[in-house]
C-alpha atoms as a printed R data frame, in Angstrom:
   type eleno elety resid chain resno       x       y       z
1  ATOM     1    CA   UNK     A     1  16.467  42.830   0.844
2  ATOM     2    CA   UNK     A     2  15.326  39.952  -1.369
3  ATOM     3    CA   UNK     A     3  12.589  37.574  -0.172
4  ATOM     4    CA   UNK     A     4  13.662  33.946   0.174
5  ATOM     5    CA   UNK     A     5  11.205  31.076  -0.132
6  ATOM     6    CA   UNK     A     6  11.419  28.009   2.097
7  ATOM     7    CA   UNK     A     7  12.439  25.828  -0.858
8  ATOM     8    CA   UNK     A     8  15.499  28.038  -1.395
9  ATOM     9    CA   UNK     A     9  16.866  27.451   2.103
10 ATOM    10    CA   UNK     A    10  19.767  24.936   2.184
11 ATOM    11    CA   UNK     A    11  17.905  22.717   4.655
12 ATOM    12    CA   UNK     A    12  14.983  22.259   2.252
13 ATOM    13    CA   UNK     A    13  17.025  22.016  -0.949
14 ATOM    14    CA   UNK     A    14  17.699  18.275  -0.531
15 ATOM    15    CA   UNK     A    15  16.288  15.136  -2.157
16 ATOM    16    CA   UNK     A    16  13.003  14.058  -0.610
17 ATOM    17    CA   UNK     A    17  11.999  10.642   0.712
18 ATOM    18    CA   UNK     A    18   8.582   9.102   1.215
19 ATOM    19    CA   UNK     A    19   7.961   9.030   4.945
20 ATOM    20    CA   UNK     A    20   4.349   7.971   4.888
21 ATOM    21    CA   UNK     A    21   2.709   5.441   2.591
22 ATOM    22    CA   UNK     A    22  -0.771   4.023   2.873
23 ATOM    23    CA   UNK     A    23  -1.106   0.289   2.283
24 ATOM    24    CA   UNK     A    24  -4.048   0.627  -0.044
25 ATOM    25    CA   UNK     A    25  -2.614   0.633  -3.584
26 ATOM    26    CA   UNK     A    26   0.947   0.506  -2.237
27 ATOM    27    CA   UNK     A    27   1.270  -3.284  -2.491
28 ATOM    28    CA   UNK     A    28   0.882  -4.990  -5.851
29 ATOM    29    CA   UNK     A    29  -1.692  -7.802  -5.936
30 ATOM    30    CA   UNK     A    30   1.018 -10.141  -7.268
31 ATOM    31    CA   UNK     A    31   3.086  -9.453  -4.143
32 ATOM    32    CA   UNK     A    32   0.104 -10.245  -1.934
33 ATOM    33    CA   UNK     A    33  -0.491 -13.483  -3.858
34 ATOM    34    CA   UNK     A    34   3.169 -14.490  -3.554
35 ATOM    35    CA   UNK     A    35   3.294 -14.052   0.220
36 ATOM    36    CA   UNK     A    36  -0.123 -15.620   0.745
37 ATOM    37    CA   UNK     A    37   1.027 -18.732  -1.132
38 ATOM    38    CA   UNK     A    38   4.362 -18.751   0.718
39 ATOM    39    CA   UNK     A    39   2.586 -18.575   4.087
40 ATOM    40    CA   UNK     A    40  -0.260 -20.940   3.146
41 ATOM    41    CA   UNK     A    41  -2.946 -18.286   3.503
42 ATOM    42    CA   UNK     A    42  -5.977 -18.710   1.238
43 ATOM    43    CA   UNK     A    43  -7.183 -15.687  -0.729
44 ATOM    44    CA   UNK     A    44 -10.519 -15.194  -2.493
45 ATOM    45    CA   UNK     A    45  -8.880 -15.335  -5.950
46 ATOM    46    CA   UNK     A    46  -5.580 -16.472  -7.406
47 ATOM    47    CA   UNK     A    47  -4.627 -13.916 -10.059
48 ATOM    48    CA   UNK     A    48  -3.558 -10.320  -9.605
49 ATOM    49    CA   UNK     A    49  -6.427  -8.954 -11.694
50 ATOM    50    CA   UNK     A    50  -9.039 -11.006  -9.854
51 ATOM    51    CA   UNK     A    51  -7.617 -10.026  -6.480
52 ATOM    52    CA   UNK     A    52  -7.507  -6.371  -7.506
53 ATOM    53    CA   UNK     A    53 -11.205  -6.542  -8.430
54 ATOM    54    CA   UNK     A    54 -11.873  -7.505  -4.802
55 ATOM    55    CA   UNK     A    55  -9.433  -5.286  -2.907
56 ATOM    56    CA   UNK     A    56  -9.296  -2.296  -5.273
57 ATOM    57    CA   UNK     A    57 -11.290   0.854  -4.663
58 ATOM    58    CA   UNK     A    58 -12.440   2.736  -7.732
59 ATOM    59    CA   UNK     A    59 -15.114   4.747  -5.965
60 ATOM    60    CA   UNK     A    60 -15.496   6.191  -2.494
61 ATOM    61    CA   UNK     A    61 -16.551   3.704   0.163
62 ATOM    62    CA   UNK     A    62 -17.839   4.092   3.658
63 ATOM    63    CA   UNK     A    63 -15.067   3.919   6.234
64 ATOM    64    CA   UNK     A    64 -16.124   0.398   7.338
65 ATOM    65    CA   UNK     A    65 -16.224  -0.643   3.661
66 ATOM    66    CA   UNK     A    66 -12.726   0.747   3.164
67 ATOM    67    CA   UNK     A    67 -11.385  -1.120   6.197
68 ATOM    68    CA   UNK     A    68 -13.072  -4.367   5.124
69 ATOM    69    CA   UNK     A    69 -10.799  -4.496   2.053
70 ATOM    70    CA   UNK     A    70  -7.794  -4.991   4.344
71 ATOM    71    CA   UNK     A    71  -9.321  -8.174   5.789
72 ATOM    72    CA   UNK     A    72  -8.667  -9.915   2.476
73 ATOM    73    CA   UNK     A    73  -4.926  -9.418   2.306
74 ATOM    74    CA   UNK     A    74  -3.472  -8.241   5.614
75 ATOM    75    CA   UNK     A    75  -3.019 -11.816   6.923
76 ATOM    76    CA   UNK     A    76  -0.743 -12.517   3.929
77 ATOM    77    CA   UNK     A    77   1.677  -9.685   4.728
78 ATOM    78    CA   UNK     A    78   1.320  -8.946   8.445
79 ATOM    79    CA   UNK     A    79   4.539  -9.536  10.350
80 ATOM    80    CA   UNK     A    80   6.631 -10.185   7.224
81 ATOM    81    CA   UNK     A    81   9.210  -7.436   6.684
82 ATOM    82    CA   UNK     A    82  10.046  -8.673   3.183
83 ATOM    83    CA   UNK     A    83   6.401  -8.444   2.139
84 ATOM    84    CA   UNK     A    84   6.140  -4.871   3.362
85 ATOM    85    CA   UNK     A    85   9.390  -3.818   1.687
């Protein structure tokens, strides 16, 4: 009898979809800027590169430091389905 791996089973041999995405690095700074302007929400900078310098994470942060990054841009996208798409 030949061994069968899980990936060879018909149930698992289907295209995959992303079921879980973290917001950090999932939303382009330009998208954040667009929705902030549309909703009249001020941001600390007005170009994608400048905003990324503030909200980006190039090195590990403490958990509170990580969460603090969301304070900058969550008001621009919260509650707006188009922004999250």
